[in-house]
C-alpha atoms as one frame of an Amber mdcrd trajectory, in Angstrom:
protein
  82.316 -15.785   4.933  83.965 -14.381   1.799  82.604 -11.362   0.010  81.619
 -13.549  -2.931  79.774 -16.019  -0.701  77.937 -13.220   1.077  76.801 -11.672
  -2.246  75.639 -15.107  -3.436  73.622 -15.590  -0.228  72.016 -12.168  -0.615
  71.128 -12.967  -4.233  69.497 -16.223  -3.112  67.566 -14.414  -0.354  66.390
 -11.772  -2.822  65.235 -14.436  -5.264  63.441 -16.218  -2.431  61.661 -13.014
  -1.374  60.590 -12.362  -4.970  59.336 -15.922  -5.237  57.365 -15.525  -2.030
  55.857 -12.244  -3.253  55.036 -13.811  -6.616  53.449 -16.753  -4.856  51.378
 -14.443  -2.678  50.250 -12.472  -5.731  49.352 -15.712  -7.486  47.494 -16.923
  -4.401  45.587 -13.634  -4.237  44.643 -13.882  -7.901  43.516 -17.480  -7.409
  41.459 -16.467  -4.356  39.757 -13.720  -6.377  39.080 -16.171  -9.189  37.649
 -18.690  -6.743  35.490 -15.973  -5.203  34.291 -14.912  -8.632  33.550 -18.543
  -9.409  31.447 -18.836  -6.264  29.683 -15.569  -7.058  29.033 -16.689 -10.610
  27.594 -19.923  -9.328  25.508 -18.528  -6.472  24.801 -15.029  -7.728  24.818
 -15.640 -11.427  21.448 -14.069 -12.019  22.434 -10.942 -10.098  25.734 -10.616
 -11.979  23.960 -11.110 -15.299  21.509  -8.383 -14.314  24.375  -6.076 -13.330
  26.144  -6.688 -16.635  22.876  -5.922 -18.448  22.645  -2.654 -16.499  19.513
  -3.759 -14.633  20.840  -3.497 -11.059  23.375  -1.174  -9.465  26.273  -1.988
  -7.149  23.884  -1.936  -4.173  21.599  -4.513  -5.760  18.831  -2.015  -6.478
  16.965  -2.373  -9.803  17.815  -0.090 -12.708  15.950   0.349 -15.974  17.620
   1.985 -18.976  15.270   2.431 -21.980  16.707   0.816 -25.093  15.142   3.401
 -27.375  14.951   7.170 -27.290  11.943   8.487 -25.386   9.799  10.362 -27.885
   6.857  12.376 -26.467   5.146  12.313 -29.871   4.990   8.502 -29.716   3.824
   8.422 -26.101   1.090  10.962 -26.883  -0.529   8.364 -29.144  -1.003   5.925
 -26.257  -4.076   6.080 -24.020  -2.220   5.431 -20.754  -5.397   5.632 -18.671
  -7.052   2.864 -20.687  -3.830   0.842 -20.751  -3.619   0.741 -16.959  -7.297
   0.676 -16.085  -8.382  -1.992 -18.541  -5.889  -3.405 -21.046  -3.106  -4.620
 -18.739  -5.383  -6.024 -15.976  -7.621  -7.770 -18.526  -4.693  -9.464 -20.279
  -3.099 -10.642 -17.019  -6.383 -12.109 -15.800  -7.037 -13.891 -19.098  -3.444
 -15.126 -19.282  -3.754 -16.590 -15.788  -6.792 -18.605 -16.906  -5.412 -19.697
 -20.282  -5.526 -23.408 -19.466  -8.315 -24.383 -21.887  -8.602 -23.819 -25.643
 -11.233 -21.125 -25.095  -9.163 -19.544 -22.341  -6.075 -19.445 -24.553  -8.056
 -17.762 -27.343  -9.332 -15.096 -24.953  -5.793 -14.542 -23.661  -4.489 -14.199
 -27.236  -7.156 -11.616 -28.097  -6.310  -9.662 -24.934  -2.608  -9.794 -25.806
  -3.285  -8.425 -29.281  -5.224  -5.587 -27.668  -2.244  -4.920 -25.407   0.243
  -4.866 -28.293  -1.985  -2.518 -30.239  -2.311  -0.200 -27.233   1.472   0.119
 -26.712   2.562  -0.104 -30.374   3.604   3.575 -30.748   6.347   3.251 -28.092
   9.148   0.676 -28.647  10.224   0.738 -24.990   6.810  -0.352 -23.736   6.582
  -2.834 -26.603   9.872  -4.431 -25.520   8.862  -4.685 -21.848   5.471  -6.241
 -22.490   6.583  -8.642 -25.225   9.156 -10.110 -22.865   6.580 -10.207 -20.068
   4.243 -12.141 -22.342   6.981 -14.641 -23.232   8.060 -15.126 -19.609   4.540
 -15.507 -18.233   3.503 -17.860 -21.057   6.605 -20.060 -20.697   6.919 -20.639
 -16.941   5.784 -17.891 -14.582   7.142 -19.681 -11.510  10.654 -20.137 -12.934
  10.589 -16.569 -14.303   9.073 -14.952 -11.204  12.094 -12.735 -10.456  12.352
 -11.584 -14.048   8.613 -10.886 -14.213   8.868  -8.854 -11.027  11.740  -6.847
 -12.530   9.911  -6.171 -15.797   6.809  -4.920 -13.993   9.046  -2.716 -11.851
  10.727  -1.474 -15.058   7.307  -0.491 -16.411   6.620   1.563 -13.270  10.058
   3.137 -13.453   9.454   4.051 -17.087   6.111   5.645 -16.232   7.887   7.635
 -13.548  10.606   8.670 -15.983   8.136  10.005 -18.548   6.033  11.738 -15.898
   2.953   9.526 -16.337   0.928   9.224 -13.076   0.370   5.456 -13.166   1.632
   2.417 -11.300   1.207  -1.378 -11.448   1.601  -3.697  -8.473   1.359  -7.442
  -9.138   0.035 -10.242  -6.975   0.993 -13.862  -7.614  -0.847 -16.845  -6.209
  -1.416 -20.507  -7.007  -4.833 -21.129  -8.503  -5.558 -24.780  -7.816  -7.192
 -26.746 -10.580  -6.742 -30.254  -9.195  -5.883 -31.857  -5.881  -2.337 -32.542
  -7.039  -1.355 -29.245  -8.566  -2.198 -25.750  -9.634  -1.396 -22.929 -11.969
   0.260 -19.661 -11.077  -2.064 -16.686 -11.469  -0.658 -13.196 -11.868  -3.123
 -10.415 -11.129  -2.270  -6.718 -11.187  -3.585  -3.860  -9.131  -3.253  -0.665
 -11.141  -3.308   2.876  -9.814  -3.481   6.492 -10.801  -1.147   8.738  -8.786
  -3.195  11.533  -7.204  -0.368  13.229  -5.375   3.427  12.992  -5.639   5.394
  14.936  -3.036   8.718  14.958  -1.209   9.686  15.783   2.360  12.441  18.289
   3.044  14.709  15.309   3.655  14.014  13.980   0.158  11.671  11.100   1.057
   8.939  10.594  -1.500   5.201  10.216  -0.746   2.666   9.183  -3.360  -1.097
   8.907  -2.880  -2.636   6.283  -5.164  -6.147   5.536  -6.384  -7.156   2.129
  -7.753  -8.356   2.131 -11.366  -8.415  -1.590 -12.291 -11.621  -3.627 -12.339
 -10.223  -6.943 -11.073 -12.116  -6.803  -7.792  -9.031  -7.606  -5.710  -9.569
  -6.580  -2.115  -6.860  -4.335  -0.737  -6.485  -4.349   3.034  -3.671  -1.861
   3.640  -4.183   1.874   4.013  -0.587   2.344   2.896   2.558   0.400   2.110
   6.263   0.698   1.437   7.520  -1.745  -1.178  11.102  -0.557  -1.639  12.427
   2.191   0.606  14.084   3.853  -2.391  10.663   4.360  -4.006   9.220   6.122
  -0.979   5.887   5.772   0.793   2.537   4.915  -0.777  -0.915   5.782   0.572
  -3.948   4.039  -0.958  -6.659   6.691  -1.129  -9.508   4.215  -1.763  -8.781
   2.377   1.475  -8.347   5.678   3.300 -11.771   6.742   2.017 -13.336   3.575
   3.408 -11.655   4.093   6.783 -12.586   7.783   6.873 -16.254   7.068   6.080
 -16.674   4.118   8.457 -14.546   5.225  11.400 -13.613   8.920  11.288 -16.856
  10.467  10.053 -19.083   9.070  12.862 -16.512  10.203  15.448 -17.066  13.848
  14.464 -20.410  14.113  16.314 -19.909  14.047  20.123 -23.481  12.818  20.559
 -22.494   9.512  18.912 -19.607   8.672  21.242 -21.613   6.093  23.195 -22.489
   4.271  19.944 -18.893   3.986  18.724 -16.960   0.707  19.118 -15.238   0.374
  22.496 -11.748   0.496  21.007 -12.496   3.756  19.125 -14.529   5.726  21.658
 -11.596   7.035  23.691  -9.932   8.567  20.632 -12.985  10.442  19.309 -12.316
  13.685  21.195  -8.738  13.902  19.900  -9.878  13.066  16.365 -12.427  15.887
  16.468  -9.718  18.274  17.581  -7.433  17.339  14.665 -10.261  17.631  12.134
 -11.361  20.973  13.581  -7.828  22.383  13.271  -7.249  21.211   9.691 -10.468
  21.191   7.666 -12.393  24.163   6.348 -15.222  25.022   8.837 -17.863  24.771
   6.117 -16.851  21.223   5.188 -16.394  20.238   8.820 -19.931  21.378   9.645
 -21.330  19.254   6.802 -19.557  16.179   8.126 -20.614  16.817  11.724 -24.272
  17.264  10.747 -24.362  14.074   8.651 -22.306  11.839  10.957 -25.454  10.453
  12.610 -26.842   9.341   9.240 -23.647   7.518   8.377 -23.681   5.805  11.777
 -27.343   4.835  11.263 -26.538   3.242   7.906 -23.765   1.142   9.413 -25.829
   0.040  12.401 -28.795  -1.019  10.246 -26.535  -2.903   7.815 -24.796  -4.663
  10.727 -28.161  -5.627  12.236 -29.289  -7.175   8.927 -25.966  -9.000   8.535
 -26.235 -10.463  12.048 -29.410 -12.381  11.125 -27.662 -14.438   8.469 -26.987
 -16.949  11.217 -30.711 -17.679  11.481 -31.329 -17.944   7.740 -31.823 -14.379
   6.444 -30.573 -13.992   2.879 -30.829 -10.226   2.349 -27.473  -8.458   1.998
 -26.216  -4.922   1.568 -23.043  -4.909  -0.498 -20.546  -2.048  -0.286 -22.714
   0.441   1.585 -22.224   3.753  -0.297 -21.248   6.916   1.573 -24.447   8.602
   0.347 -26.573   5.661   1.394 -28.697   3.343  -0.709 -29.688   4.277  -4.242
 -33.348   4.699  -5.187 -33.269   1.251  -6.809 -31.784  -0.311  -3.670 -34.423
   1.385  -1.520 -37.111  -0.159  -3.734 -35.519  -3.598  -3.288 -35.426  -2.970
   0.453 -39.175  -2.313   0.510 -39.807  -5.575  -1.375 -37.675  -7.456   1.142
 -39.647  -5.830   3.963 -42.971  -6.966   2.480 -41.624 -10.502   2.027 -40.417
 -10.557   5.641 -43.786  -9.902   7.291 -44.506 -12.400  10.083 -41.187 -14.208
   9.367 -39.396 -15.676  12.389 -36.073 -14.561  10.883 -36.949 -11.558   8.696
 -34.656 -10.322   5.946 -35.402  -6.736   7.014 -37.345  -5.278   9.912 -39.495
  -2.143   9.716 -37.110  -0.220  11.991 -34.119  -1.160   9.817 -35.904  -0.180
   6.616 -36.951   3.198   8.028 -33.419   3.801   9.322 -31.790   2.967   5.980
 -34.234   4.843   3.757 -34.435   8.030   5.827 -30.643   8.278   6.316 -30.070
   7.641   2.605 -32.562  10.332   1.594 -30.903  12.925   3.830 -27.413  12.076
   2.565 -28.534  12.167  -1.078 -29.863  15.677  -0.539 -26.755  17.023   1.245
 -24.912  19.605  -0.840 -21.097  19.560  -1.050 -20.771  16.215   0.709 -18.160
  15.016  -1.818 -15.691  17.899  -1.355 -16.133  17.629   2.402 -15.233  13.919
   2.326 -12.307  14.533  -0.007 -10.930  17.078   2.455 -11.279  14.478   5.222
  -9.521  11.841   3.104  -6.595  14.192   2.509  -6.165  14.781   6.241  -6.406
  11.086   7.110  -3.905  10.324   4.342  -1.341  12.430   6.206  -1.606  10.120
   9.219  -0.998   7.075   7.024   1.882   8.821   5.252   3.567   9.453   8.614
   3.543   5.705   9.334   4.880   4.768   5.906   7.547   7.486   5.919   8.950
   5.962   9.103   9.450   2.719   7.152  11.210   4.644   4.395  13.605   6.267
   6.866  14.140   3.034   8.837  15.128   1.015   5.794  14.873  -2.813   5.691
  13.129  -4.217   8.764  15.889  -6.755   9.407  18.374  -3.878   9.811  16.233
  -1.860  12.241  17.741  -1.763  15.728  15.306  -1.688  18.658  17.220  -1.550
  21.963  13.981  -1.349  23.930  12.384  -4.397  22.300  12.399  -7.810  23.934
  15.094 -10.141  22.708  13.958 -12.101  19.667  11.307  -9.581  18.585  10.688
 -10.340  14.872  11.858  -7.707  12.366   8.329  -7.083  11.069   7.062  -6.362
  14.577   9.957  -3.952  15.188   9.275  -2.167  11.909   5.520  -1.833  12.491
   6.027  -0.696  16.089   8.354   1.999  14.761   5.761   3.095  12.191   2.864
   3.208  14.629   4.689   5.190  17.316   6.055   7.648  14.742   2.563   8.306
  13.386   0.992   8.603  16.873   3.618  11.225  17.677   3.053  13.323  14.539
   1.335  16.579  15.560  -1.981  17.187  13.839  -2.647  13.559  12.826  -1.554
  11.397  15.789  -5.091  10.680  17.033  -6.197   9.758  13.510  -3.214   7.402
  13.259  -4.097   5.823  16.601  -7.707   5.399  15.450  -6.465   3.563  12.354
  -4.435   1.227  14.573  -7.208   0.607  17.091  -9.813  -0.072  14.384  -7.450
  -2.431  12.516  -9.138  -5.859  12.144  -5.755  -7.487  12.829  -5.404  -5.712
  16.186  -6.360  -8.889  18.013  -5.052 -11.648  15.793  -2.925 -10.704  12.787
   0.739 -10.019  12.201   0.281  -6.432  13.410  -1.175  -7.492  16.770   2.023
  -7.323  18.839   3.141  -4.045  17.265  -0.245  -2.390  17.784  -0.443  -3.608
  21.386   3.026  -2.299  22.257   2.439   0.993  20.433  -0.990   1.755  21.908
  -0.081   0.808  25.472   3.240   2.611  25.075   1.485   5.865  24.111  -1.852
   5.568  25.975  -2.252   4.401  29.597  -5.129   2.009  28.818  -4.338   1.283
  25.176  -7.258   1.346  22.763  -9.887   0.691  25.428  -9.364   3.802  27.544
  -9.624   7.553  27.155  -6.777   8.806  24.993  -4.570  11.340  26.797  -4.490
  14.987  25.758  -0.696  14.777  25.361  -0.666  11.791  22.981   2.013  13.280
  20.707   4.484  13.720  23.562   3.732  10.304  25.051   4.170   8.599  21.680
   7.475  10.383  21.093   8.696   9.327  24.543   7.690   5.703  23.849   9.388
   5.856  20.457  12.638   6.937  22.089  12.356   4.270  24.792  12.166   1.590
  22.146  14.444   2.974  19.438  16.606   5.610  21.086  16.969   9.262  20.145
  16.021   9.988  16.553  14.494  12.758  14.494  10.724  13.058  14.304   9.065
  12.179  11.016   8.110  15.231   8.984   5.363  15.285   6.392   5.625  17.122
   3.068   4.669  20.754   3.607   2.566  20.887   0.444   0.320  17.953   1.327
  -3.031  18.392  -0.497  -6.031  19.802   1.316  -8.326  17.553  -0.764  -7.929
  14.419  -2.889 -10.261  13.665  -5.802 -11.085  10.079  -4.861 -14.836  10.088
  -5.436 -16.542   9.298  -8.772 -17.005  12.126 -11.245 -14.921  14.485  -9.142
 -12.050  14.925 -11.580  -8.447  13.924 -11.065  -5.418  15.075  -9.159  -5.340
  17.660  -6.420  -8.067  19.981  -5.350  -5.624  22.178  -3.485  -2.531  22.152
  -1.301  -2.178  22.640   2.422
């Protein structure tokens, strides 16, 4: 081949290589465009949110206030009233705005809301859009509504206001063929806001709304990035009904079967953590609290034969003077009845226990110290969820194949809390007294956790080395991992009782 022919062939080869490279670049660009097209079609809402600055590259929500945050404007807003009354009232009325009268009530409540937030343009912007979205189509706008309520919480956090809103959506049926979406909010005051050494956040909340929604969880973890939440009101109920009676050894035989074996360990944890003066108050009054519960349960049991007398929300100090008077009337009306509303023994038990509790000094601070300790056991469970991350990503080598993610996550939380020194027996008591221990979604997790850490589960005597056994079970299921650590400055008391002030009463 001549020199000229060879140079021509090389030129052709070079052109061909350039064409191939250009084609590959074009193909790559087209592939990216196709991918973007698919993303725009399937993830359009997420991309729009990212472009608006409302989610980050990891898909986590972001809120950037549109207006400068001015403390002087915020100081003119009654944030306690806004969260305790104004927001819950408007959401309830808006959910029932399906009649002319209902729409008028909702409009009045909305005006009250706008007036309450008027000094701050950031809050005004959030709640005006919420009103428009909820009024237009709450089902179609559910994701946006969820974001806006999250943005409100994030804004409260940013300005250092100790409040939080958590919504609940459900279909309120009006006819057989359809229903209307109801959006109800649980609102909270933050009693305690702490971090572990590893940077995980723990907040203890107290309900302040008046919607009457029943909350079943002692704690929860909504988004791992927000940390763990403990609901002090539910902890108070658990502490009064289950922990307090366990503090008197003489009552062990009267405790429920699934709680009796843990009582000794619970007493040990309370003895080591709570001031002796407060502990003595609780030990001396435990029998009265147990008597109240037994009498109320006895009255409730006769509803099957026609008794109509009820005791609603048995207070920790027993029945009020007015309720005791009503009890005496019911006793008189029940004389010679085949199915009495109240028996003489029940009335004596309720009245005498209530009188002793009413006269007990410093009962409130003693209970608030107990609530703070029990809250640590719930925080240990929830912190495990924070560290674990999304349940679907949690690996459990020791779990049976096909174990659902929720069961894996709850098993992880229970074992971590059982193995936390100082509160493991309290955590086990919370699991064993859980109404869903036999039937609910937690049943499998509780069964595996309790039998993994205690030879006979909830129905036997808890071992003295529960912490070590729980840690060993945790490692059998999940492999080697660091133990959950609680914040060092966890409060020694939480002001959860009426007229006891707000915030912390001290720090451990």
